[in-house]
C-alpha positions in Angstrom: 138.5 135.1 106.9 139.4 137.2 109.9 140.0 140.8 109.0 142.8 142.1 111.3 143.2 145.5 109.6 140.8 148.1 108.5 140.8 150.3 105.4 139.0 153.6 104.6 136.2 153.1 102.1 135.7 155.5 99.1 132.8 156.9 101.1 135.1 157.8 104.0 134.3 155.1 106.5 136.4 152.6 108.3 135.7 149.1 107.0 137.0 145.6 107.7 136.7 143.5 104.6 135.3 140.1 105.4 134.4 138.5 102.1 135.5 139.8 98.7 136.7 138.7 95.3 140.3 139.5 96.4 140.4 137.5 99.6 138.0 134.6 99.0 137.4 134.2 95.3 133.8 135.4 95.6 132.5 136.4 92.3 129.2 138.1 93.1 129.2 138.9 96.8 131.0 141.1 99.3 130.5 141.3 103.1 132.2 143.9 105.3 132.0 145.3 108.8 131.7 149.1 108.6 132.2 151.6 111.5 130.8 155.1 111.6 132.7 157.0 114.3 130.8 159.0 117.0 129.2 162.0 115.3 130.5 160.8 111.9 128.9 160.3 108.5 129.7 158.8 105.1 130.1 160.9 102.1 126.9 160.8 100.0 127.2 158.0 97.5 125.5 155.2 95.5 126.5 151.7 94.5 126.3 151.4 90.7 124.7 148.1 89.8 124.7 146.5 93.3 122.1 146.2 96.1 123.1 146.6 99.7 121.8 144.6 102.7 122.8 146.1 106.1 122.5 144.7 109.6 123.1 147.3 112.3 125.1 145.7 115.1 125.5 148.7 117.4 124.3 152.3 117.5 121.6 154.5 115.9 122.0 155.7 112.3 119.9 158.1 110.3 120.2 157.4 106.6 119.3 160.1 104.1 118.4 158.8 100.7 117.0 159.8 97.3 118.2 161.9 94.5 118.5 165.0 96.8 118.8 163.0 100.0 115.3 164.3 100.7 114.1 161.1 102.4 115.2 159.7 105.7 115.0 156.6 107.9 116.4 156.0 111.4 117.7 152.5 112.3 118.9 151.1 115.6 120.9 148.1 116.6 119.1 144.9 115.5 117.5 146.5 112.4 118.0 145.5 108.8 118.2 148.0 106.0 117.9 147.4 102.2 119.3 149.9 99.7 118.4 149.3 96.0 121.2 149.6 93.4 122.0 153.1 92.4 120.0 154.9 95.2 122.0 157.8 96.6 122.4 157.6 100.4 124.3 159.0 103.3 124.4 157.3 106.7 124.9 159.5 109.8 125.8 158.2 113.3 123.3 159.8 115.7 125.6 159.4 118.7 128.4 161.8 119.6 129.9 159.3 122.0 129.6 155.8 120.5 130.5 154.3 117.2 127.8 152.7 115.0 128.8 149.3 113.6 127.1 147.5 110.7 127.6 144.3 108.6 127.1 145.3 105.0 126.6 142.7 102.2 126.5 143.6 98.5 126.0 141.6 95.3 129.3 142.7 94.0 132.6 141.0 94.9 134.6 144.2 94.5 132.0 146.8 95.6 134.4 149.7 96.2 135.1 149.7 92.4 131.4 150.6 91.8 131.0 153.3 94.5 130.1 156.7 93.0 130.2 159.8 95.2 127.1 161.9 95.0 126.7 165.7 95.4 124.7 166.3 98.6 122.6 169.3 99.5 124.1 171.6 102.1 121.6 170.3 104.6 120.5 166.7 104.0 116.8 166.1 104.4 115.8 169.5 103.0 115.4 168.3 99.4 116.9 169.7 96.2 117.7 173.4 96.0 115.3 175.4 93.9 116.4 175.9 90.3 117.9 179.2 89.5 115.7 181.6 87.4 
């Protein structure tokens, strides 16, 4: 499979579909190349019922994760990242001049069908807002 055209994912990122149920007959696996543009970020989201394994090919990405996106990790080219099923997360490209590029595999042949957008706090990494009295 040689993806020649990209599409925009539900999370708002450019993706090149490599392996999916639609193009290869895969029943439990998808694998895509995802591009986060300079200064860009995905919409906060989670993958219902599927785990994600990510290999960062280029760039530096800060991923906010957790119910309120209160936790964070920074990954650089050459790093692997695992995201358990259902964990809210939001990757942010740390460069304003270069795209971040990743290979993303999920145990779901049609993973875009199971993407759920997640309400993010106004400032990721600051935790949940205090409850109203």
